[in-house]
C-alpha positions as CSV (number, residue, x, y, z in Angstrom):
1,X,-33.3,-5.8,7.0
2,X,-32.5,-8.2,4.2
3,X,-31.3,-11.8,4.8
4,X,-28.8,-13.1,2.3
5,X,-27.1,-16.5,2.4
6,X,-23.4,-16.8,2.1
7,X,-24.0,-18.9,-1.0
8,X,-26.2,-16.2,-2.6
9,X,-23.6,-13.6,-1.7
10,X,-20.8,-15.6,-3.2
11,X,-22.8,-16.2,-6.4
12,X,-23.9,-12.6,-6.9
13,X,-22.2,-10.1,-4.5
14,X,-23.3,-7.1,-6.6
15,X,-27.0,-7.8,-6.1
16,X,-26.5,-8.1,-2.3
17,X,-24.6,-4.8,-2.2
18,X,-27.3,-3.1,-4.2
19,X,-29.9,-4.5,-1.8
20,X,-27.8,-3.1,1.1
21,X,-27.9,0.4,-0.4
22,X,-31.7,0.2,-0.6
23,X,-32.5,-1.4,2.7
24,X,-29.5,-0.2,4.8
25,X,-29.0,-3.6,6.6
26,X,-28.0,-6.9,5.0
27,X,-27.5,-9.9,7.2
28,X,-25.4,-12.7,5.8
29,X,-26.4,-16.1,7.0
30,X,-24.7,-19.5,6.9
31,X,-26.9,-22.6,7.5
32,X,-29.7,-20.3,8.6
33,X,-27.6,-18.6,11.3
34,X,-26.4,-14.9,11.1
35,X,-22.7,-14.6,10.5
36,X,-22.1,-11.0,9.3
37,X,-23.8,-7.7,9.0
38,X,-23.3,-5.4,6.0
39,X,-24.2,-1.7,5.9
40,X,-23.4,0.9,3.3
41,X,-20.5,3.3,3.7
42,X,-19.1,6.0,1.5
43,X,-16.0,8.2,1.7
44,X,-17.9,10.7,3.8
45,X,-19.0,8.3,6.5
46,X,-16.3,5.7,6.4
47,X,-14.3,6.9,9.5
48,X,-17.5,7.4,11.6
49,X,-18.8,4.0,10.5
50,X,-15.6,2.3,11.5
51,X,-15.7,4.1,14.9
52,X,-19.3,3.0,15.4
53,X,-18.5,-0.6,14.4
54,X,-15.6,-0.7,16.9
55,X,-17.8,0.7,19.6
56,X,-20.5,-1.9,18.9
57,X,-18.0,-4.7,19.1
58,X,-16.6,-3.3,22.4
59,X,-20.1,-3.0,23.8
60,X,-21.0,-6.5,22.8
61,X,-17.8,-7.9,24.3
62,X,-18.4,-6.0,27.6
63,X,-22.0,-7.2,27.7
64,X,-20.8,-10.9,27.2
65,X,-18.2,-10.5,30.0
66,X,-20.8,-9.1,32.4
67,X,-23.3,-11.9,31.5
68,X,-20.6,-14.5,32.2
69,X,-19.6,-12.8,35.5
70,X,-23.2,-13.0,36.7
71,X,-23.6,-16.6,35.5
72,X,-20.5,-17.6,37.4
73,X,-21.2,-15.5,40.5
74,X,-18.1,-13.3,39.9
75,X,-20.2,-10.1,40.0
76,X,-20.3,-10.4,43.8
77,X,-16.5,-10.4,44.3
78,X,-15.0,-7.7,46.5
79,X,-12.1,-5.6,45.3
80,X,-9.8,-7.4,47.8
81,X,-10.7,-10.7,46.2
82,X,-10.1,-9.3,42.7
83,X,-6.8,-7.8,43.7
84,X,-5.7,-11.0,45.3
85,X,-6.3,-12.9,42.1
86,X,-4.5,-10.3,40.0
87,X,-1.5,-10.5,42.4
88,X,-1.4,-14.3,42.1
89,X,-1.5,-14.2,38.3
90,X,1.3,-11.5,38.2
91,X,3.4,-13.6,40.5
92,X,2.9,-16.7,38.2
93,X,3.8,-14.6,35.2
94,X,7.0,-13.3,36.8
95,X,8.0,-16.8,37.8
96,X,7.5,-18.0,34.2
97,X,9.5,-15.1,32.9
98,X,12.4,-16.0,35.3
99,X,12.4,-19.6,34.2
100,X,12.4,-18.6,30.5
101,X,15.5,-16.3,31.0
């Protein structure tokens, strides 16, 4: 894995892309913090790479939701409690829709 600053990438993107072809992973950083990940694609693997990237983003989002649920104690809610909250929100949305009409 190669770390490249945003400044370096802006100044010479070609070098960073060539590095990515050699090392497979390039992590772009801004102020020392990772902000993007680059990996090489070509015509043959573009669609599969996009599917994988979408799956990774989905998995990360789901993981973050689960972590927040545990942190807030929401992982212990019953289905009745969840359904009650969903019903309340739906009723609020219907009421807002009627006011707007």
